[in-house]
C-alpha positions as a Markdown table, in Angstrom:
| # | Residue | x | y | z |
|---|---|---|---|---|
| 1 | Unk | -11.5 | 5.7 | -23.6 |
| 2 | Unk | -11.3 | 9.1 | -22.0 |
| 3 | Unk | -7.8 | 9.8 | -23.5 |
| 4 | Unk | -8.9 | 8.8 | -27.0 |
| 5 | Unk | -12.1 | 10.9 | -26.7 |
| 6 | Unk | -10.5 | 14.1 | -25.5 |
| 7 | Unk | -7.5 | 13.6 | -27.7 |
| 8 | Unk | -9.7 | 13.3 | -30.8 |
| 9 | Unk | -11.7 | 16.4 | -29.7 |
| 10 | Unk | -8.5 | 18.3 | -29.2 |
| 11 | Unk | -7.4 | 17.3 | -32.7 |
| 12 | Unk | -10.7 | 18.5 | -34.0 |
| 13 | Unk | -10.3 | 21.9 | -32.4 |
| 14 | Unk | -6.7 | 22.1 | -33.7 |
| 15 | Unk | -8.0 | 21.4 | -37.2 |
| 16 | Unk | -10.1 | 24.5 | -37.1 |
| 17 | Unk | -7.5 | 26.6 | -35.4 |
| 18 | Unk | -4.9 | 25.7 | -38.0 |
| 19 | Unk | -7.3 | 26.4 | -40.9 |
| 20 | Unk | -7.7 | 29.9 | -39.6 |
| 21 | Unk | -4.1 | 30.3 | -38.4 |
| 22 | Unk | -3.3 | 32.8 | -41.2 |
| 23 | Unk | -6.5 | 34.8 | -41.3 |
| 24 | Unk | -5.5 | 37.3 | -38.7 |
| 25 | Unk | -3.2 | 40.3 | -38.7 |
| 26 | Unk | -4.3 | 41.1 | -42.3 |
| 27 | Unk | -4.1 | 44.0 | -44.6 |
| 28 | Unk | -6.4 | 44.8 | -47.5 |
| 29 | Unk | -5.6 | 43.5 | -51.0 |
| 30 | Unk | -7.4 | 44.2 | -54.3 |
| 31 | Unk | -10.5 | 42.1 | -54.9 |
| 32 | Unk | -10.4 | 39.5 | -57.6 |
| 33 | Unk | -12.4 | 40.3 | -60.8 |
| 34 | Unk | -13.7 | 36.7 | -61.2 |
| 35 | Unk | -15.8 | 34.5 | -59.0 |
| 36 | Unk | -13.5 | 32.7 | -56.5 |
| 37 | Unk | -13.9 | 29.4 | -54.8 |
| 38 | Unk | -14.2 | 29.3 | -51.0 |
| 39 | Unk | -10.6 | 28.1 | -50.5 |
| 40 | Unk | -9.3 | 30.6 | -53.0 |
| 41 | Unk | -10.9 | 33.4 | -51.0 |
| 42 | Unk | -9.3 | 32.2 | -47.8 |
| 43 | Unk | -5.9 | 32.0 | -49.6 |
| 44 | Unk | -6.3 | 35.5 | -50.8 |
| 45 | Unk | -7.1 | 36.6 | -47.3 |
| 46 | Unk | -4.0 | 34.8 | -46.0 |
| 47 | Unk | -1.8 | 36.5 | -48.6 |
| 48 | Unk | -3.1 | 39.9 | -47.6 |
| 49 | Unk | -1.6 | 39.4 | -44.1 |
| 50 | Unk | 1.8 | 40.3 | -45.3 |
| 51 | Unk | 1.1 | 44.1 | -45.5 |
| 52 | Unk | -0.5 | 44.9 | -42.2 |
| 53 | Unk | 1.0 | 47.9 | -40.5 |
| 54 | Unk | -1.6 | 48.4 | -37.7 |
| 55 | Unk | -5.0 | 47.2 | -36.5 |
| 56 | Unk | -7.5 | 47.1 | -33.6 |
| 57 | Unk | -9.1 | 43.8 | -32.7 |
| 58 | Unk | -11.9 | 42.8 | -30.3 |
| 59 | Unk | -12.0 | 39.1 | -29.4 |
| 60 | Unk | -14.4 | 37.1 | -27.3 |
| 61 | Unk | -14.5 | 33.5 | -26.2 |
| 62 | Unk | -17.6 | 32.3 | -24.3 |
| 63 | Unk | -18.4 | 28.9 | -22.8 |
| 64 | Unk | -22.1 | 29.0 | -23.4 |
| 65 | Unk | -23.0 | 25.5 | -22.0 |
| 66 | Unk | -21.0 | 23.0 | -20.0 |
| 67 | Unk | -22.3 | 20.0 | -18.3 |
| 68 | Unk | -20.3 | 17.0 | -17.0 |
| 69 | Unk | -22.1 | 14.1 | -15.3 |
| 70 | Unk | -20.0 | 11.6 | -13.3 |
| 71 | Unk | -21.2 | 8.7 | -11.2 |
| 72 | Unk | -22.5 | 9.7 | -7.8 |
| 73 | Unk | -20.0 | 7.4 | -6.1 |
| 74 | Unk | -17.0 | 9.1 | -7.9 |
| 75 | Unk | -14.5 | 10.9 | -5.7 |
| 76 | Unk | -14.3 | 13.6 | -8.3 |
| 77 | Unk | -18.0 | 14.7 | -8.1 |
| 78 | Unk | -17.5 | 17.7 | -5.9 |
| 79 | Unk | -14.5 | 19.1 | -7.7 |
| 80 | Unk | -16.0 | 18.5 | -11.1 |
| 81 | Unk | -19.2 | 20.4 | -10.1 |
| 82 | Unk | -17.2 | 23.3 | -8.7 |
| 83 | Unk | -15.2 | 23.6 | -12.0 |
| 84 | Unk | -18.3 | 23.3 | -14.1 |
| 85 | Unk | -20.1 | 26.0 | -12.0 |
| 86 | Unk | -17.1 | 28.4 | -12.4 |
| 87 | Unk | -16.6 | 27.9 | -16.1 |
| 88 | Unk | -20.2 | 27.7 | -17.4 |
| 89 | Unk | -20.9 | 31.0 | -18.9 |
| 90 | Unk | -17.3 | 32.2 | -18.5 |
| 91 | Unk | -16.2 | 34.9 | -20.8 |
| 92 | Unk | -12.7 | 35.8 | -22.1 |
| 93 | Unk | -12.5 | 39.1 | -23.8 |
| 94 | Unk | -9.4 | 40.6 | -25.3 |
| 95 | Unk | -9.0 | 44.0 | -26.9 |
| 96 | Unk | -5.8 | 44.3 | -28.9 |
| 97 | Unk | -4.2 | 47.4 | -30.5 |
| 98 | Unk | -1.2 | 46.9 | -32.7 |
| 99 | Unk | 1.2 | 49.1 | -34.7 |
| 100 | Unk | 4.3 | 47.9 | -36.5 |
| 101 | Unk | 6.5 | 51.1 | -36.6 |
| 102 | Unk | 7.5 | 51.7 | -33.9 |
| 103 | Unk | 6.4 | 48.2 | -32.8 |
| 104 | Unk | 3.9 | 48.4 | -30.0 |
| 105 | Unk | 1.1 | 46.0 | -28.9 |
| 106 | Unk | -1.4 | 46.6 | -26.2 |
| 107 | Unk | -3.7 | 43.8 | -25.0 |
| 108 | Unk | -6.5 | 44.2 | -22.4 |
| 109 | Unk | -7.6 | 40.8 | -21.2 |
| 110 | Unk | -10.8 | 40.5 | -19.2 |
| 111 | Unk | -11.9 | 37.2 | -17.7 |
| 112 | Unk | -15.4 | 36.9 | -16.3 |
| 113 | Unk | -16.0 | 33.8 | -14.2 |
| 114 | Unk | -19.5 | 32.8 | -13.0 |
| 115 | Unk | -21.1 | 30.6 | -10.4 |
| 116 | Unk | -20.4 | 30.7 | -6.7 |
| 117 | Unk | -16.9 | 32.1 | -7.4 |
| 118 | Unk | -18.1 | 34.9 | -9.6 |
| 119 | Unk | -15.4 | 37.4 | -10.3 |
| 120 | Unk | -13.9 | 39.6 | -13.0 |
| 121 | Unk | -10.2 | 39.7 | -13.6 |
| 122 | Unk | -8.6 | 42.4 | -15.8 |
| 123 | Unk | -5.0 | 42.0 | -17.0 |
| 124 | Unk | -3.5 | 44.8 | -19.2 |
| 125 | Unk | -0.3 | 43.9 | -21.1 |
| 126 | Unk | 2.0 | 46.0 | -23.3 |
| 127 | Unk | 4.8 | 44.8 | -25.5 |
| 128 | Unk | 7.4 | 46.8 | -27.5 |
| 129 | Unk | 10.3 | 45.5 | -29.5 |
| 130 | Unk | 12.5 | 45.1 | -26.3 |
| 131 | Unk | 10.2 | 45.0 | -23.3 |
| 132 | Unk | 7.0 | 43.5 | -22.0 |
| 133 | Unk | 4.8 | 45.0 | -19.2 |
| 134 | Unk | 2.1 | 43.1 | -17.3 |
| 135 | Unk | -0.1 | 44.9 | -14.8 |
| 136 | Unk | -0.4 | 43.3 | -11.3 |
| 137 | Unk | -4.1 | 42.5 | -11.0 |
| 138 | Unk | -6.3 | 43.0 | -7.9 |
| 139 | Unk | -7.6 | 39.5 | -7.2 |
| 140 | Unk | -9.4 | 38.8 | -3.9 |
| 141 | Unk | -8.3 | 35.1 | -3.9 |
| 142 | Unk | -4.7 | 36.2 | -4.4 |
| 143 | Unk | -4.0 | 39.0 | -1.8 |
| 144 | Unk | -1.0 | 41.0 | -2.9 |
| 145 | Unk | 0.7 | 44.0 | -1.2 |
| 146 | Unk | -1.1 | 47.3 | -2.0 |
| 147 | Unk | 2.1 | 48.9 | -3.0 |
| 148 | Unk | 2.5 | 46.6 | -6.1 |
| 149 | Unk | -1.2 | 46.1 | -7.1 |
| 150 | Unk | -1.8 | 48.3 | -10.1 |
| 151 | Unk | 1.8 | 48.6 | -11.0 |
| 152 | Unk | 3.2 | 47.1 | -14.2 |
| 153 | Unk | 5.9 | 44.4 | -13.9 |
| 154 | Unk | 8.6 | 45.3 | -16.5 |
| 155 | Unk | 10.3 | 42.5 | -18.3 |
| 156 | Unk | 13.5 | 43.2 | -20.3 |
| 157 | Unk | 13.3 | 40.6 | -23.0 |
| 158 | Unk | 17.0 | 40.7 | -23.8 |
| 159 | Unk | 17.9 | 40.2 | -20.1 |
| 160 | Unk | 15.4 | 37.4 | -19.7 |
| 161 | Unk | 16.9 | 35.5 | -22.6 |
| 162 | Unk | 20.4 | 36.0 | -21.2 |
| 163 | Unk | 19.3 | 34.7 | -17.8 |
| 164 | Unk | 18.1 | 31.5 | -19.5 |
| 165 | Unk | 21.3 | 31.1 | -21.4 |
| 166 | Unk | 19.8 | 31.9 | -24.7 |
| 167 | Unk | 20.4 | 34.7 | -27.2 |
| 168 | Unk | 17.7 | 37.3 | -27.6 |
| 169 | Unk | 15.9 | 36.6 | -30.9 |
| 170 | Unk | 14.2 | 39.7 | -32.0 |
| 171 | Unk | 13.1 | 38.0 | -35.2 |
| 172 | Unk | 10.5 | 36.1 | -33.2 |
| 173 | Unk | 8.9 | 39.4 | -32.2 |
| 174 | Unk | 9.1 | 41.0 | -35.7 |
| 175 | Unk | 5.4 | 41.2 | -36.9 |
| 176 | Unk | 6.5 | 40.8 | -40.5 |
| 177 | Unk | 8.1 | 37.5 | -39.7 |
| 178 | Unk | 5.1 | 36.2 | -37.7 |
| 179 | Unk | 2.8 | 37.3 | -40.5 |
| 180 | Unk | 4.8 | 35.4 | -43.1 |
| 181 | Unk | 4.9 | 32.3 | -40.9 |
| 182 | Unk | 1.2 | 32.5 | -40.3 |
| 183 | Unk | 0.5 | 32.8 | -44.0 |
| 184 | Unk | 2.8 | 29.9 | -44.9 |
| 185 | Unk | 1.3 | 27.6 | -42.2 |
| 186 | Unk | -2.2 | 28.4 | -43.2 |
| 187 | Unk | -1.5 | 27.8 | -46.9 |
| 188 | Unk | -0.1 | 24.4 | -46.0 |
| 189 | Unk | -3.2 | 23.4 | -44.0 |
| 190 | Unk | -5.7 | 24.8 | -46.5 |
| 191 | Unk | -4.2 | 22.7 | -49.2 |
| 192 | Unk | -4.6 | 19.6 | -47.1 |
| 193 | Unk | -8.4 | 19.7 | -46.8 |
| 194 | Unk | -10.8 | 18.9 | -49.6 |
| 195 | Unk | -12.7 | 21.9 | -50.7 |
| 196 | Unk | -15.9 | 20.2 | -51.5 |
| 197 | Unk | -16.1 | 18.4 | -48.2 |
| 198 | Unk | -15.1 | 21.1 | -45.7 |
| 199 | Unk | -15.5 | 24.6 | -47.3 |
| 200 | Unk | -18.4 | 26.5 | -48.6 |
| 201 | Unk | -19.7 | 30.0 | -49.1 |
| 202 | Unk | -22.4 | 31.3 | -46.8 |
| 203 | Unk | -24.7 | 34.3 | -47.6 |
| 204 | Unk | -23.7 | 37.2 | -45.5 |
| 205 | Unk | -27.3 | 37.6 | -44.3 |
| 206 | Unk | -27.3 | 34.1 | -43.0 |
| 207 | Unk | -23.9 | 34.3 | -41.2 |
| 208 | Unk | -25.1 | 36.1 | -38.1 |
| 209 | Unk | -22.5 | 38.9 | -38.5 |
| 210 | Unk | -22.4 | 41.5 | -35.6 |
| 211 | Unk | -23.8 | 44.9 | -36.1 |
| 212 | Unk | -21.4 | 47.2 | -38.0 |
| 213 | Unk | -19.7 | 44.4 | -39.9 |
| 214 | Unk | -20.2 | 44.5 | -43.7 |
| 215 | Unk | -19.1 | 41.5 | -45.7 |
| 216 | Unk | -19.1 | 40.7 | -49.4 |
| 217 | Unk | -18.1 | 37.0 | -48.9 |
| 218 | Unk | -18.4 | 34.6 | -46.0 |
| 219 | Unk | -16.5 | 31.3 | -46.1 |
| 220 | Unk | -17.3 | 28.5 | -43.7 |
| 221 | Unk | -15.0 | 25.6 | -42.7 |
| 222 | Unk | -17.2 | 22.9 | -41.3 |
| 223 | Unk | -16.7 | 19.5 | -39.7 |
| 224 | Unk | -19.8 | 17.4 | -39.1 |
| 225 | Unk | -20.6 | 14.1 | -37.4 |
| 226 | Unk | -20.3 | 12.4 | -40.7 |
| 227 | Unk | -16.8 | 13.6 | -41.7 |
| 228 | Unk | -15.1 | 14.0 | -38.3 |
| 229 | Unk | -13.1 | 10.8 | -38.8 |
| 230 | Unk | -11.8 | 12.0 | -42.2 |
| 231 | Unk | -11.0 | 15.5 | -40.8 |
| 232 | Unk | -8.8 | 14.1 | -37.9 |
| 233 | Unk | -7.2 | 11.6 | -40.3 |
| 234 | Unk | -6.4 | 14.4 | -42.8 |
| 235 | Unk | -5.0 | 16.5 | -40.0 |
| 236 | Unk | -2.6 | 13.8 | -38.8 |
| 237 | Unk | -1.6 | 12.2 | -42.1 |
| 238 | Unk | -1.6 | 15.3 | -44.4 |
| 239 | Unk | -1.8 | 18.6 | -42.7 |
| 240 | Unk | 0.7 | 18.2 | -39.8 |
| 241 | Unk | 3.4 | 16.7 | -42.1 |
| 242 | Unk | 3.0 | 19.8 | -44.3 |
| 243 | Unk | 3.2 | 22.1 | -41.3 |
| 244 | Unk | 6.5 | 20.4 | -40.1 |
| 245 | Unk | 7.9 | 20.6 | -43.7 |
| 246 | Unk | 7.0 | 24.3 | -43.8 |
| 247 | Unk | 8.8 | 24.9 | -40.5 |
| 248 | Unk | 11.9 | 23.0 | -41.6 |
| 249 | Unk | 13.8 | 26.0 | -43.1 |
| 250 | Unk | 16.8 | 27.9 | -41.6 |
| 251 | Unk | 14.6 | 31.0 | -41.4 |
| 252 | Unk | 11.8 | 29.4 | -39.3 |
| 253 | Unk | 14.1 | 27.2 | -37.3 |
| 254 | Unk | 16.0 | 30.2 | -36.1 |
| 255 | Unk | 12.9 | 32.3 | -35.5 |
| 256 | Unk | 11.2 | 29.6 | -33.4 |
| 257 | Unk | 14.4 | 28.3 | -31.7 |
| 258 | Unk | 14.0 | 24.8 | -33.2 |
| 259 | Unk | 16.7 | 22.5 | -34.4 |
| 260 | Unk | 16.7 | 20.2 | -37.4 |
| 261 | Unk | 16.6 | 17.3 | -34.9 |
| 262 | Unk | 13.5 | 18.7 | -33.3 |
| 263 | Unk | 11.6 | 18.6 | -36.6 |
| 264 | Unk | 13.1 | 15.3 | -37.6 |
| 265 | Unk | 11.8 | 13.8 | -34.4 |
| 266 | Unk | 8.4 | 15.2 | -35.1 |
| 267 | Unk | 8.4 | 13.8 | -38.6 |
| 268 | Unk | 9.5 | 10.4 | -37.3 |
| 269 | Unk | 6.7 | 10.4 | -34.7 |
| 270 | Unk | 4.1 | 11.1 | -37.3 |
| 271 | Unk | 5.5 | 8.5 | -39.7 |
| 272 | Unk | 5.2 | 5.8 | -37.0 |
| 273 | Unk | 1.5 | 6.5 | -36.5 |
| 274 | Unk | -0.4 | 3.2 | -36.6 |
| 275 | Unk | -3.0 | 4.2 | -39.2 |
| 276 | Unk | -5.0 | 0.9 | -38.8 |
| 277 | Unk | -5.3 | 1.4 | -35.0 |
| 278 | Unk | -6.1 | 5.1 | -35.5 |
| 279 | Unk | -8.9 | 4.1 | -37.9 |
| 280 | Unk | -10.3 | 1.7 | -35.4 |
| 281 | Unk | -10.2 | 4.3 | -32.7 |
| 282 | Unk | -11.9 | 6.9 | -34.9 |
| 283 | Unk | -14.6 | 4.4 | -35.9 |
| 284 | Unk | -15.2 | 3.8 | -32.2 |
| 285 | Unk | -15.3 | 7.6 | -31.6 |
| 286 | Unk | -18.8 | 7.8 | -33.0 |
| 287 | Unk | -20.0 | 5.9 | -30.0 |
| 288 | Unk | -18.5 | 8.5 | -27.7 |
| 289 | Unk | -18.6 | 11.9 | -29.4 |
| 290 | Unk | -21.4 | 13.6 | -31.3 |
| 291 | Unk | -20.5 | 16.7 | -33.2 |
| 292 | Unk | -23.7 | 18.8 | -33.3 |
| 293 | Unk | -21.8 | 21.9 | -34.7 |
| 294 | Unk | -18.3 | 22.7 | -35.6 |
| 295 | Unk | -18.0 | 25.8 | -37.8 |
| 296 | Unk | -15.4 | 28.4 | -38.5 |
| 297 | Unk | -16.7 | 31.4 | -40.5 |
| 298 | Unk | -14.5 | 34.1 | -42.0 |
| 299 | Unk | -16.2 | 37.2 | -43.3 |
| 300 | Unk | -14.4 | 39.2 | -46.0 |
| 301 | Unk | -15.1 | 42.7 | -47.1 |
| 302 | Unk | -14.9 | 43.9 | -50.7 |
| 303 | Unk | -11.1 | 44.1 | -50.5 |
| 304 | Unk | -11.0 | 40.4 | -49.3 |
| 305 | Unk | -9.9 | 41.5 | -45.9 |
| 306 | Unk | -11.3 | 39.2 | -43.1 |
| 307 | Unk | -13.1 | 41.7 | -41.0 |
| 308 | Unk | -14.7 | 39.1 | -38.8 |
| 309 | Unk | -14.1 | 35.5 | -37.8 |
| 310 | Unk | -16.3 | 33.3 | -35.6 |
| 311 | Unk | -16.0 | 29.8 | -34.2 |
| 312 | Unk | -19.0 | 27.8 | -33.1 |
| 313 | Unk | -18.6 | 24.4 | -31.4 |
| 314 | Unk | -21.3 | 22.2 | -29.9 |
| 315 | Unk | -20.5 | 18.6 | -29.0 |
| 316 | Unk | -21.9 | 15.8 | -26.7 |
| 317 | Unk | -19.7 | 13.2 | -25.3 |
| 318 | Unk | -20.2 | 10.0 | -23.2 |
| 319 | Unk | -17.9 | 7.3 | -21.9 |
| 320 | Unk | -19.7 | 4.1 | -20.8 |
| 321 | Unk | -16.5 | 2.8 | -19.2 |
| 322 | Unk | -16.3 | 5.6 | -16.6 |
| 323 | Unk | -20.0 | 6.4 | -16.8 |
| 324 | Unk | -19.1 | 10.0 | -17.6 |
| 325 | Unk | -21.1 | 12.2 | -20.1 |
| 326 | Unk | -21.6 | 15.8 | -20.9 |
| 327 | Unk | -22.0 | 18.6 | -23.3 |
| 328 | Unk | -19.8 | 21.5 | -24.4 |
| 329 | Unk | -21.0 | 24.5 | -26.3 |
| 330 | Unk | -18.8 | 27.5 | -27.0 |
| 331 | Unk | -18.4 | 30.4 | -29.3 |
| 332 | Unk | -15.4 | 32.6 | -30.2 |
| 333 | Unk | -15.0 | 35.6 | -32.4 |
| 334 | Unk | -12.6 | 38.3 | -33.5 |
| 335 | Unk | -13.5 | 41.5 | -35.2 |
| 336 | Unk | -10.9 | 43.8 | -36.8 |
| 337 | Unk | -11.1 | 47.6 | -37.3 |
| 338 | Unk | -8.8 | 50.6 | -38.1 |
| 339 | Unk | -6.6 | 48.4 | -40.2 |
| 340 | Unk | -3.5 | 50.4 | -41.4 |
| 341 | Unk | -4.7 | 53.5 | -39.6 |
| 342 | Unk | -3.3 | 55.5 | -36.7 |
| 343 | Unk | -4.0 | 53.7 | -33.4 |
| 344 | Unk | -5.0 | 54.9 | -30.0 |
| 345 | Unk | -3.4 | 53.2 | -27.0 |
| 346 | Unk | -5.3 | 53.3 | -23.8 |
| 347 | Unk | -2.4 | 52.3 | -21.6 |
| 348 | Unk | 0.6 | 53.6 | -23.6 |
| 349 | Unk | 4.1 | 52.8 | -22.4 |
| 350 | Unk | 3.7 | 52.2 | -18.6 |
| 351 | Unk | 5.7 | 54.5 | -16.2 |
| 352 | Unk | 4.4 | 53.2 | -12.9 |
| 353 | Unk | 6.6 | 50.0 | -13.1 |
| 354 | Unk | 8.5 | 47.6 | -11.0 |
| 355 | Unk | 11.2 | 45.3 | -12.4 |
| 356 | Unk | 11.2 | 41.6 | -12.0 |
| 357 | Unk | 14.3 | 41.8 | -9.8 |
| 358 | Unk | 12.7 | 44.4 | -7.6 |
| 359 | Unk | 9.6 | 42.2 | -7.2 |
| 360 | Unk | 11.7 | 39.2 | -6.3 |
| 361 | Unk | 13.6 | 41.1 | -3.6 |
| 362 | Unk | 10.4 | 42.4 | -2.0 |
| 363 | Unk | 9.3 | 41.0 | 1.4 |
| 364 | Unk | 5.7 | 40.2 | 1.5 |
């Protein structure tokens, strides 16, 4: 039952991720003069994505609680406990600064692990239209030569594509293209889920917004223990086919490096889904998975720009067959600022660099 359990939970998380897939990288648009439904507000937010020229974004993902209990006789007990100890309380923070012209993106990733292996890993990354730079981190468990620690590895995207026998596709890196794709995918998914069942407005004062964030509307997408079966069924039978149909255009196939056969295979795989068996599996799911909380909140300002997004997940699981049980509680959020304003890059374009060829030829 483990595969069914975690497969269904993964589908549940995918549902939320797809619903919010177009609510980032946005630009402000005029507010509507009439009262809008929750889904209409999200759609307007998605449409506003097409005009973004720059932004700063702070994102956080925290595993607040993680417990996994396995039988004492299990060979996996020690390794499971080690992983749980390391990941419980783990934080993943990303500060992103983006501008479209000239194209430059800077991401500062910080990973904080807890438990007996407590450590903090920082990984700055920079991307331009033609190159990507990744800083070599200083990690105690991964000793690297001092002469490369702190340098940026320089990747020439055009050369990398040529080495892999592919043609460099700069359309994939064009922010306008990715924004359009994101908006189209989000619209396809939003149309798939029933508004009255999954969407509602929340008072800004009750949404737990961070200090400094002002919102006129907050829209919540929510899956409960009562509708989790319908949510996963809708994802598989309605949303994913619409997503594949959206991708099946010459523009998106070329952009993502997909072929018509790739998408036809995906359609065929979905069309052969045994709905009767899936229904039985999902009926059985209630004996193994309890959804305490699964919420995705989007806060929009007066211009219907999504200034803040937050995901809250809290589930319990148990598998009598393997005598395994546990609890997962996590939160994730993204807060946008300086939209369409001049940006400040902390790293800039790195000069202390080493190419991938030079790294491969080093003896260490």
